[in-house]
N, C-alpha and C positions, 0 to 999 in steps of 0.2 A: 542471353545463354541460349535460351531453349530456340531463339532465332536461328544463331550460327550453328547448333545441332542440328537439325530439322534441314538448314542447305547444305552442310559436311554428308548427311545421312541420303539425300536424293545425289548428289555427287557421286558419293561411295557406292549406291546401288548400281549407278550407272558404271564405274569402273570394274566391280566384281562382275555384271552381267558380261561387259566386253571381254572381261578376260576369259571368262568360262565359256562364251560362245566361240570365241576364238581358238580356243582347247578343242573343245566341242567339234569345231568344223575340219581342224585338221585332223582327227582322229577320226572323223566320218569320210576323211576322203576316201578311205579304203572301199572300194564298190564303186566309187563316182569315178568318170571320167575326167580326164584334165580341165576340160572346157566348164564343164559344171562346177568345180572347186574354183576355178577362178574365179568365174561368174560371182559363186557366194561372197569371196574375198571383195573384189571388186564393188558390190554391193555394201558392203561393211565401209570401206573406206570410200563409197560415195555418200555414205549416211553422214561419215564423221566430216565431210569436207562441207556437206548442207548444214550442220551442226555449226562448225566454224563462221562460218557466213553467216548465221543467223546471229551469234554474237557478235561478228562484226559490224553488223548492220545495226543491232541496237547501240553500240558505242558512236555510230556514227549519225544517227538520226537523234535531234533534240528530244521531241516528244516521244519516242520509243525509249531514251535513256531516262526520261523523269517519270514515265509510266514504271520502267523496270524499276527506279529507285523507291517507288511509291509502293511496288508488290515485295519488295525485297526487303523493306522494312517491316512488314506485315506477319505478323506471330501466327493470325489467327490462317492466313494462305498457306504461310511455311510449312505450317503444322498439318493441314488439309493436304498440302501436295506430299509431304512424307507419306502420309497416309494412303494418299492413292498410288504412289509410286511403289510403297513399298508390297501392296494388294497385286500390283502388278507382276512386280518381280515374284512372288510368291506362285502366283498362278503360271507364269513363263517357267519358272525352275520344276513347278512340280508336271509340267505339260511336259517338259525335255525330260524328265527321270520317267514320264510313263510312256512315252514315245521308244526309249531306248534305242537300239540300234537300228533302227526304223529312220531318225532322224537324218534329214540331209538337208543342205544350204536350199532356200527358197528356188523354186522353178527347178529342183532336180529330178531328173525320171530315175528311181532307186526299183530294180526289176526283182530285188531279193525281200520285199518288204512285207508285213502282215497289217490288217487292218486293225490298227487300235481302237477300242471302243472303250476303254476302261479308264478310272480315274476323272480327270478333268474333260477326256475324251468322252465321257458317256454323256455330257450334256450339250458342248459345243464342236465343233469340229476343226475349230483354229484356235484351238488356247493360247499357244504361242503368240500368233498373234495379236490376240486379245490382251495379254497380258502386257506385251511389249507397247499397245496404245495406252493400256492404263498406265504404266510408268511414265509416257509423255505427256498424258494429260497432268499427271502429278506432279512432273518437271514443270511446265506451262503454268501451273497453279500457284506451285512453291516457288520456285525458283528464277524461270526465264520467261514472260509472256509472248515472246517471239517462237518459244517454242510450239506457239500452237501453228504456227507455219509448216514444221517440220512434223507435227505431228498429224495435219490435214493431207500432206503430200505422202505420208508412208501409209496412212488409211487408204487413199486411192491405190498406191501399189499393192498394199495386204489385202483389198477386194480382189483388185487383177489376178494377184497371183496366187488368192483362194478359188477363185474360178476356174484357174487352169490348172490347179490342183486337183480339183473336185472330177474335170474330165478326164484327168488320167485317172484317177482312182476309181471312175465308174469303167473306164475299157479297164483297169486292172482288175478289179473285182466286181464284174457285171451283175450278179447276184446279189452280193452284202451291200454294198456300197447305198444301191438306191435308199435300200430299207436302212438302214443306219443313217444315212441323211434326211429320210424321211421323220425320225422319230427325234434329231436333235437340230440346235440350232447354229447358224455358223459363226457369230462371233459373241452373241449375249445369252445366256442360258434363258430361256422361256421366253425372248424376245425377238430376236433377230440373229 
């Protein structure tokens, strides 16, 4: 019972996350050029394809399938994964609420933004990325071990995207952003 609830919880978090982010992307497209909006939607569709491919690879590999079965039957791993995924979802949703109308799909350049340094942004500069990565780690621990590949690929993408966003924010807020950057960490409070 606990095992099934933990697995269903992780899946439900991703469904809620995906639906919310699609709705948020559609409402945020006001003020974005069409190419930026399409690029954001292309990214989401690409992530879905990577996830689907990871699941299919797991089913075709005997070793990965047996590893998946062993993890899938572990109550402690399922509960730990559900807790991590929940914490990640909370971080991502709180960060999305804190950034408000300033949010845009990754790699978009909005010129009508403010520098947000409240909520989770008071500790880390990219809490949405951090939350999504924590959700992915929770999914890898509690549901799909192949998800580590998705998490690693996303980590690389988020690091590159965060660096590009920081260059843009430094040019947009030449006085404020360097000071903000000096007092916060990129992804993990007090660490990195």
